[in-house]
N, C-alpha and C positions, 0 to 999 in steps of 0.2 A: 502493500500497501503507499502509496504516495505522501511523504511526512510532509509537513512545514518544518524549516530549518532555519534560526534565528540569521543577522548579521550584525556586525559593528563596524562602520566602515568607517575612519582614522582620514582626516584631512588638515594639513595644519596643524593636529595635535586637538580635534574636535570631532564629535557625531558630528559625518553630512551625509548627506543623501546626493548625489550628483547624478547628468548625464554623462555617462563614461566615455562615449563618445569626444568629449569636449575636454576633457585632458591634457593637457602638453605640457612641455619641458618651458618653451618660451610660447609670450604673446599672451594674451587677455589670460585670465584665472577661467576653471571652469565656470559650465551652469551650473549654482548649487539649485536643490529641492527643497534643501532642507537642510536646516543648521541646530543644533540641540542645545538646550541654554543647560541642560544635565552631563555629565560627565561622562567618561565610559565607563565605570566600575556602577554608576546606575543602572543603565543600564544589562550591566553584566549580572548583578544581584536581582534586577528583576528577571531572568531569561532564568535563573539557576532557580528561583522560589519558583516559577512557571514549572519547572522542570524540562527545559526543554534545553536536551544538549545536542551535541555537532553542528552547532554552529560557527561562524568564522568572524573572525577580527581580521580586517582587511587593512595594512598600512598604504596607503595611495601616497607615497612617496618619502620624505624624510620629513623630519620634528614630531613622530610618532610613536619611537617605541616605549614613551613615557606612559602613556594614554595607554598603548595594546598593554603593558606589561599591569597596568591599572585594572583591565580588566581582566584576563587570566589568573589577576591574585584576587578577585574577587568569584569566582566561577571556576576554581582548580577544577583541570581533567574536563571541563563540560566545553571548553569552545578551542579551536581550531584557528594558528594566527598563523597570519603569509603577509609577504610585503619585504623584499629585499631579504629575504632567507637563501643561508646559502651553506656550505659544510660547516663554516667557520661559525656560527653562530646557532645553527639549528638544536644542542643540546642546551646550549643557555634556554630558549626561548621553552622546552620541556622540560627544565626545572624550575621555571618561570612560574606553573601549571598551566600551560597549553598543551593541549591531547593530540593532538597532531603538527607539525607544520605542513605550511604552504606551499610547494615550491616554484616557481615559473621562467621569470626571466634569464635565473640562474641557471639553468639547463641550457642554456644556448648562450650563443659567443658573441660578440656583438653584434656581427652580421647576421646573427639570425638562423648558424647553425645547429637544427642541433646533439648535443652533445650526451649520450645516453650513457657514455663514462660516466659521468659527472651524478646520475640518477642511480648510477651501480656504486658508488662511490660511497653515495650519502648513506643509502638503505644498508649499505655494510656499516655504516659508522653510528645508525643510529636504530635501525631496522625499518623494514619497511612495511610496518604495521601502525607507525608512528609517521608516516608519511600520506600528505593528499599531493594529487598534483591537479593543481590548476592548469586547463588547456582553453584559457578563454579566447574566445576565435569573430573574427569578423569575415562575411562572405566574399570568396570572391570567385575564379571562373572557374579554379582549382577543386574549390569547394567550402568548407569552413576551416579557413586558415588561421591559424596561433597567431596574436598578436601577444609579443610582448611590453616591456617598460609604459606600464599601466595606458596597455591595449596601443601605444602607437606606430610600433616597432613589427614588420610582417616578419613572418620566419617561413623556414621550408616544412614546417611539420602544418600538417591537416589532420583536424578530428574523423576519425572515419574508423570502423568498428577493427581494421590489423592494426593498428596503430596502438588500439585503446589495449588490443590484446599482447601487441609486444613492450608495453610500459607495465601492462599489470603489475606482474611476477615482483615488479619493486616498491609497489605503493598497497595503502589500505584504502584511496580512494580516488578519484577526482573532482575539480569543481570547474565546471563549466557557464561561462558568462556566457551570454550570445552580446558581446559590445556593441554589434550593431542599432540595440531594440534597449539595452538597458539604461537605467532612469528613465523614461521616455514611458512608461505605464499606457502604454498604448497594441499590448498583447505579446504574447510570446513568440520565438518563432518556433512555428509548430514541426518546420519539416527535422529541425536540430532534433526538438525531443522525441520524436517519433524516428529517427536513427538512433538515437540513444537509450530509447527502449530497447530497441531490439539485440541490445548490444549483452548480453547476462552473466558480465564477467562482475565485477570491483562494484558496491555503490557508485551511485552519480547523485550529485546534486547540480538542479540547473536553473541557472538566476539572471532576468532579465527582462524587462517588459508588462512582469504583471500588473493587469490594473484594477482586475475586479475579482470574487472570490472564483467568477464563471473561468477565467485564465487556470486557475490552482487546479481546476476538475477537469480543465481539457490537460492538462501536462498530465494529471493522473490516467489519464482516458489513450491519452496517446502512448505514454509509457507504459502501458500494460500494469501501472502504478511502479515501477521500476526507478522512478527518477523521483528522488527528492525536489524540492524546490523551498529558494528562498524570494522572501519581499518585501520590496525597498519604499520607494518612495510614494508609492500607490498607501503604503502601512499607515492610520492613522496614530501610531507611537511614532512614526515619524511625518507627522504632519501633512499625512496622507489623507483623502475621501472617498476612495476604494475600496480599500478591505480593513476591514476591524480585526482588532489583531484577538479581540475576544473569539472571535469567531473562526481565526487560525486555532486557538486553542482547544478551540472544541471541534474541529478538521482532526488535531492527533489524537483525540480523544477517544476520535472514531463515529461521531455524531454528522452526518450529512447534512 
């Protein structure tokens, strides 16, 4: 059954919901849908009280380490952490309280070439059972192309079943943002969800475009209940108007 998994996205040290495709290293700042008044620990404590495990804390750029540590310390073993994860710092994040580390950009060269030897080294160091591979992607002529560096840089890796098969022995889960629809609340990438649901390997969490509960139901239908879902900008907890947090708690409790 498809489950709702919570998220805490950090940008410039604050909990935010942004339009994923608007992140840039240079030029104007990203389009922000929501900026929280509460600190990261507040959200982590709420998710802990509501028994929502398996969510993720994503550091979108520098200056978010303090906030991420605050979050995982307030829900030890209940949240995954990603953003700038590498072989050098992964153990530290697990010791800080993260259940898993989420890795993406470090798995590629500066030019976007996938380096599986890095994933193998990380798995040998901390155990594949503590690794989530983030394959957040954009549509391209070839298919869904993994994008690194906050979804700015395309890589040579495509999201497809044979790639998931290749990476699965070295990780516990996959996290996949549909970067083209992330933060827009205009509907999920149905084709991507259906493809992910056709694969029966590791657990997969999909994020991007959920605008209302109908989209959550669509993820469950298209994926045959195999793919979990994250809800961000449309969630009332983050200032949205499309999805009530209490609805998602009821959904996870089996109340359809």
